[in-house]
C-alpha positions in Angstrom: 20.0 27.1 -41.5 16.8 28.5 -43.1 15.3 29.1 -39.7 18.3 31.3 -38.9 18.0 33.2 -42.2 14.2 33.7 -41.6 14.8 35.1 -38.1 17.5 37.4 -39.4 15.3 38.6 -42.3 12.4 39.3 -39.9 14.7 41.1 -37.5 16.1 43.3 -40.3 12.6 44.0 -41.6 11.4 45.1 -38.1 14.5 47.2 -37.6 14.1 48.9 -41.0 10.4 49.6 -40.3 11.1 51.1 -36.9 13.8 53.5 -38.4 16.7 52.1 -36.4 18.8 51.4 -39.5 18.2 54.8 -41.2 20.7 56.8 -39.0 23.5 58.2 -41.0 27.0 59.0 -39.7 28.7 62.1 -41.0 32.4 62.5 -39.9 34.8 65.0 -41.5 38.4 65.8 -40.8 38.9 68.2 -37.9 41.9 70.6 -37.8 41.3 71.5 -34.1 40.5 68.0 -32.7 43.9 67.2 -31.3 46.7 69.4 -30.1 49.8 69.4 -32.2 48.2 69.2 -35.6 50.1 72.2 -36.8 53.4 70.7 -35.7 52.5 67.4 -37.4 51.9 69.3 -40.7 55.3 71.0 -40.3 56.9 67.6 -39.7 55.3 66.0 -42.7 56.3 69.0 -44.9 59.9 68.6 -43.7 59.9 64.9 -44.4 58.6 65.6 -47.9 61.5 68.1 -48.4 64.0 65.6 -47.2 62.6 63.0 -49.5 62.9 65.3 -52.5 66.4 66.2 -51.6 67.4 62.6 -51.2 65.8 61.8 -54.6 68.0 64.5 -56.2 71.0 63.0 -54.5 70.1 59.5 -55.7 69.6 60.9 -59.2 73.1 62.5 -59.2 74.8 59.3 -57.8 72.9 57.1 -60.3 73.9 59.3 -63.2 77.5 59.1 -62.1 77.3 55.3 -61.8 75.7 55.1 -65.2 78.4 57.2 -66.7 81.2 55.2 -65.2 79.6 51.9 -66.3 79.1 53.2 -69.9 82.7 54.6 -70.1 84.3 51.5 -68.6 82.4 49.0 -70.8 80.7 47.5 -67.8 77.1 46.8 -68.8 76.1 45.6 -65.3 77.2 48.9 -63.7 75.6 50.9 -66.5 72.3 49.1 -66.0 72.4 49.6 -62.3 72.9 53.3 -62.9 69.9 53.4 -65.3 67.7 51.7 -62.8 68.8 54.1 -60.1 67.9 57.1 -62.3 64.4 55.6 -62.9 63.9 54.8 -59.3 65.0 58.2 -58.1 62.8 60.0 -60.6 59.8 57.8 -59.5 60.5 58.6 -55.9 60.5 62.3 -56.7 57.2 62.0 -58.6 55.6 60.1 -55.7 56.9 62.5 -53.1 55.8 65.6 -55.1 52.4 64.2 -55.9 51.6 62.6 -52.6 49.3 65.4 -51.3 47.4 65.4 -54.7 47.1 61.6 -54.7 45.8 61.5 -51.1 43.3 64.3 -51.9 42.2 62.5 -55.1 41.6 59.2 -53.3 39.9 61.0 -50.3 37.5 62.6 -52.8 36.9 59.3 -54.5 36.2 57.7 -51.1 33.7 60.5 -50.2 31.6 59.6 -53.3 31.1 56.0 -52.2 27.7 55.5 -50.7 
């Protein structure tokens, strides 16, 4: 096993000395690399809009369920309504912040070296 490690160490040392390993790759996003990028952006924006609209609908339905559960002395129904309100608000937050979150983590990834 140590003979294999010695051979690997020698190979890496020779490669580093000859400059083979020092090549760096620099790739950035490209807006014109593929056809249909503009259409894809439009589709993603439409899906975000649909997600936000469905979050509002879920919030309204969950609030109605919560109200019915509270007024009919049904704690199970009221707790389901509360959970629905929280989930619909969380979905709206994630849908609204998705671009910012992706940009943040993209920038964090670009600092890794």
